[in-house]
C-alpha positions as CSV (number, residue, x, y, z in Angstrom):
1,M,5.1,42.2,-3.8
2,K,1.3,41.3,-3.1
3,K,1.9,41.3,0.4
4,I,3.6,44.8,0.1
5,N,0.1,46.1,-1.7
6,L,-2.0,44.0,1.1
7,L,0.0,46.1,3.9
8,I,-0.4,49.3,2.0
9,F,-3.8,48.6,1.5
10,V,-4.5,47.7,5.2
11,F,-2.8,50.7,6.5
12,V,-4.6,52.8,4.3
13,I,-7.8,51.5,5.5
14,I,-7.0,52.0,8.8
15,S,-5.2,55.2,8.2
16,F,-8.9,56.3,6.6
17,Q,-11.1,54.6,9.6
18,T,-8.5,56.4,12.0
19,F,-9.1,59.7,10.3
20,S,-12.8,59.4,10.3
21,Q,-13.3,58.8,13.9
22,N,-11.3,61.8,14.8
23,R,-13.3,63.8,12.7
24,F,-16.6,62.4,13.8
25,G,-15.4,62.8,17.7
26,A,-13.9,66.7,16.8
27,K,-17.6,67.0,15.3
28,L,-19.3,65.9,18.1
29,H,-17.3,67.6,20.3
30,E,-17.8,70.9,18.9
31,K,-21.6,70.5,18.6
32,S,-21.6,69.6,22.3
33,E,-20.1,72.7,23.1
34,Y,-22.3,74.4,20.7
35,I,-25.4,73.1,23.0
36,E,-23.6,73.7,26.1
37,S,-23.0,77.6,25.5
38,K,-26.4,77.6,24.0
39,K,-27.8,76.3,27.6
40,I,-25.6,78.9,29.6
41,A,-26.6,81.5,27.5
42,F,-30.7,80.4,27.7
43,I,-30.3,79.4,31.9
44,T,-28.3,83.1,32.5
45,K,-31.6,84.9,30.6
46,E,-34.2,83.1,32.4
47,L,-32.6,84.0,35.7
48,E,-31.8,87.4,35.3
49,L,-29.0,86.8,37.9
50,T,-27.3,89.6,39.0
51,S,-23.4,89.9,38.5
52,T,-22.8,88.8,42.4
53,E,-25.6,85.7,41.7
54,A,-24.0,84.6,39.0
55,Q,-20.5,84.6,40.8
56,V,-21.4,82.3,43.2
57,F,-24.2,80.4,41.0
58,W,-22.1,79.6,38.2
59,P,-19.2,77.7,39.7
60,I,-21.9,75.5,41.7
61,Y,-23.9,74.6,38.3
62,N,-21.1,73.6,36.5
63,E,-19.3,71.5,39.2
64,F,-22.9,70.1,39.7
65,E,-22.8,69.5,35.3
66,N,-19.0,67.8,36.0
67,K,-20.5,65.5,38.5
68,K,-23.4,64.6,36.8
69,Q,-21.2,63.7,33.8
70,L,-19.3,61.4,35.7
71,I,-22.1,59.7,37.0
72,H,-23.5,59.0,33.2
73,Q,-19.6,58.0,32.3
74,D,-19.8,55.5,34.8
75,N,-23.0,54.1,33.4
76,K,-22.4,50.3,33.1
77,C,-25.8,49.8,31.4
78,K,-24.7,52.3,28.4
79,K,-21.2,50.5,28.0
80,I,-22.7,46.8,27.9
81,C,-25.8,48.0,25.6
82,N,-23.1,49.5,23.2
83,S,-21.1,46.7,22.9
84,I,-23.8,44.1,22.5
85,G,-26.5,46.4,20.6
86,S,-29.9,44.7,21.8
87,I,-31.5,43.5,24.9
88,D,-32.4,40.2,23.5
89,A,-28.9,39.2,22.7
90,L,-28.0,39.3,26.5
91,T,-28.4,36.6,29.0
92,D,-31.2,37.1,31.9
93,K,-28.6,38.0,34.3
94,E,-27.0,40.6,32.1
95,A,-30.2,42.3,31.3
96,E,-31.1,42.1,35.2
97,Q,-27.7,43.9,35.8
98,I,-28.6,46.8,33.0
99,A,-32.1,47.2,35.0
100,D,-30.5,47.3,38.6
101,N,-27.9,49.5,37.2
102,D,-30.6,52.0,35.5
103,I,-32.1,52.3,39.3
104,I,-28.6,52.7,40.8
105,V,-27.8,55.5,38.1
106,S,-31.1,57.4,38.9
107,Q,-30.7,57.4,42.8
108,K,-27.3,58.7,42.3
109,M,-28.6,61.3,40.1
110,L,-31.5,62.1,42.6
111,E,-28.5,62.2,45.4
112,L,-27.0,64.5,43.5
113,R,-29.6,66.9,42.5
114,K,-30.7,67.1,46.1
115,E,-27.4,67.9,47.3
116,Y,-26.9,70.9,44.8
117,H,-30.8,71.9,45.5
118,Q,-29.4,72.8,48.7
119,K,-26.4,74.6,47.3
120,Y,-28.5,76.6,44.9
121,K,-31.2,77.3,47.7
122,S,-27.7,78.8,49.5
123,A,-26.3,80.5,46.3
124,I,-29.5,82.4,44.5
125,P,-33.2,82.9,46.0
126,I,-35.4,80.3,46.0
127,K,-37.4,81.6,43.2
128,K,-34.6,81.5,40.9
129,V,-33.8,78.1,42.0
130,A,-37.2,77.1,40.6
131,K,-36.6,78.9,37.7
132,L,-33.5,77.2,37.1
133,Y,-35.5,74.0,36.8
134,I,-38.1,75.2,34.4
135,A,-35.4,76.6,32.3
136,E,-33.4,73.0,32.2
137,K,-36.7,71.7,31.4
138,K,-37.4,74.3,28.7
139,F,-34.2,74.2,27.0
140,R,-34.3,70.1,27.0
141,Q,-37.7,70.8,25.2
142,I,-36.5,73.0,22.6
143,L,-33.3,71.0,22.1
144,L,-35.5,68.0,21.3
145,K,-37.7,70.1,19.3
146,D,-34.7,71.2,17.0
147,Y,-33.5,67.5,16.5
148,K,-37.0,66.4,15.5
149,I,-37.4,69.2,13.0
150,Q,-33.4,68.5,11.6
151,N,-34.2,64.6,11.3
152,C,-37.8,65.5,9.9
153,N,-36.0,67.8,7.4
154,R,-33.4,65.1,6.6
155,G,-36.3,62.6,6.0
156,N,-35.0,60.5,9.0
157,L,-37.5,60.6,11.5
158,N,-40.1,57.6,11.4
159,N,-43.5,58.5,11.6
160,E,-44.9,56.9,15.1
């Protein structure tokens, strides 16, 4: 009888954890989609694309974003740090791997940006390409500002 109760208890705990993770994952995905839609609206407004320009630009931009996402997903550094939690817990070899990998990821991102810079220039006027880069920076600043305000309102922001 005790074994059955223990099994039921373990099953309930595992079910609860799985449910919580799925709910958290769904909320995170929902939040990501919301931010992405705001970003698209912001860039659209800032670039003032014609319908013809938009038809050419957005597929290129979406392709760039997807490739950028793949680079970040492949980032070994994030995987190692997330599993260990602290650089101090790593060996020197693991820390070196993380540092070297950070440079590799930055290099891949630079190469990708250069490639898509050329594609953007062939799709839209150069002034709109420049506006794109400025709009992306502005959007990140707005996003960061909103994040800080939300955390400050929740009392989660440390004064540094």
